[in-house]
N, C-alpha and C positions, 0 to 999 in steps of 0.2 A: 534459439536464444530466447531467454526470458528476461525482460527488463523490469526491475523494481524502480518505479518512477515516483519519487515522493519527497518528503521532508526529513527531519531529524530522526523520525521513527524508522525510516529506511536507511538513512545514512549511518546509523549506529552511534548516535550522539552519546557520549559519556562512557562508552565501553572500548576496550582495546580493539585494535585492528583485527579483523577476522572473527569478530563476535557479534556482528549485526545480524538481524533476521535474514537478510539476503545471503549472508555467509552460511548460516545454518540451513537455509533452503537448498543451497548448492550441495551441502553434505547429504541432506535427505534424498535429493534427486540422484546423486552418485550412488548412495547406498542401495537405492531401489533399481539401479541399472539404467537409469535414463541418461542420455548423453547431452542434455541441454546445458548450456553455459548461462549462468545467472550474471547479469550486469547490474550493478548497483548505481542508479542515477538519483540517489537521495541527496538533497542539499539541506542542511540544517537551517531552519528559519524560513524556508520557502513557503510562499502562499500559492494559491491557485493562479494568481496573476503572474507570479514568477514562473510557475510551471508552464503556463500558456506561452510565455515568451521563449521558453526553451524546448517546447514539445517537439519541434522539428528535429532536434538532435536525437531524440528517442526514435522518431519515425525513421530517420536516416539509417538507423541500425537494423531496420527491418526485422524486429522481433516477431517471433511466432506468438508469444503471449506477453502482455504488459500488465503488471499489477499497478493500478493507479491509486496511489495513497497520498492524497493531498486534501487540504481543507481544514485540518486541525488548527493551523496557525491563523487562518481566516477567522474561525470561530473564537479562538482565544483573544484575538484583537478586536472582536466585535465588528468586523467588516460587514458591509451590506450583503445579506444572504442572496439577493438577486445577482450580485456580481459573482459570488462563489458558484452559484448554480450555472450561470452562463459560462464561466471559465471551465468548469468541470465538463459541461456539455461539449464545448469546443475542443477540449483536449481529447475527450473520448472519440469524437467524430474524426479528428485528425489521425488518431491511432487506427481506428477502423478503416478509414480510407487508405491508410498505408499498409493494410493487410494483416494487422495484428489482432488477435483476440484480446479482449480487455476484461480484466477482473477488477471490479470496484471494491476498494477497501473502505468500509464504512467507519465513521468516526462518531464520537460523542464528546460532550463537554462536561466540565465539573458542574455540580449542582448549583453553585452560586451564580450561574448565568441565567437561571430562571427556567421554569418548565416550558414556557411558550417558545422562547428562543431556542432552547435545546431541541424541542420537538421539531420545530421548523428546520433547524440545522440538520438533524438526522434524516429528515425526509428528503433532503437533496440527494443523498446516496440511494435511498430506496427508490425514488421516482426515476432517477437516471438509469439505474439498473433495469427497472421494469420497462421503461420506455424503449430502451435499446435491446431488451431481452438478454442482458448480460449477467453472468454470475457475480454474486456479491458476497463479500465477507461481512457479516452483520456488524461486527466491531473488531477491528484489527487486534486490539489488546484484550479480547475476550479471555477471561480466566486468569489474566495477568494484572490488569489495571488496579484492582482493589487488594492485591496481595503485596504488602510492604516488603516481603522477601524477594519479590520478583521485579520490584520497581526501584528506581534510583530515588535518592532523597527528595528530588524535585516533584515526585509524584506524577510525572508526565512521561518519562522515558523508562523503558525496560532495562533491567540488568542483563548481563550475558545470559543467565539462565532464563530470564523472561523472554529474551529474543529467541532462544531455542524453542520455547513454547509458542511464540508468535509464528515461527516458521512452520510448526506443526499445524497451527490453525490455517495458515495459508495453504499448506499442502493438501488439507482436506478439500478445499475448494478447487485447487489446481488439478488434482489427480484426474477427474473426469475429462479434462481438456488435453491431457498429455497423450500423445500417440506413443505406442511402444517403440522405443528407439533402440538403436544398436547399443547394447550395454557398453559402458566405458571399459577400456582394456585395463586389466589389473596388473 
């Protein structure tokens, strides 16, 4: 089992059911013959504090791999970066202690937050991945975020096509972690 643990970017905010990035990730895994089941534990609006309060629900599923995608709402709300860093670290440790491999999904913020805050915010993900020697997706919305055809009108959430490309981004980082599994029966 692969768990996508995150906020609205995982939940599929603003797109029809079945068109979130975890849905497209499941389709990619199936097409490549992997028998992993993707579980979407994304909750729109969630912060790292909210994630920390519900991390044991993810650990209880005993995922082989967890894609940890949280922090964007912390940054957008200007929450203390020390709290975001601590929450991300605690969630990562809980998942690792539960036997899951963890992929850190990096985030960034709109330029109006200022270069110093953005740089420090982005470093949370870089440092966490380096400290724990975890794979990291540099920016979950890489190649999607600045393309208006791939983003919803709010400029924050991907369209269905954008989510398909996000899943491809995730798959590039995920592939080295996957063990060849028994192909799904057709």
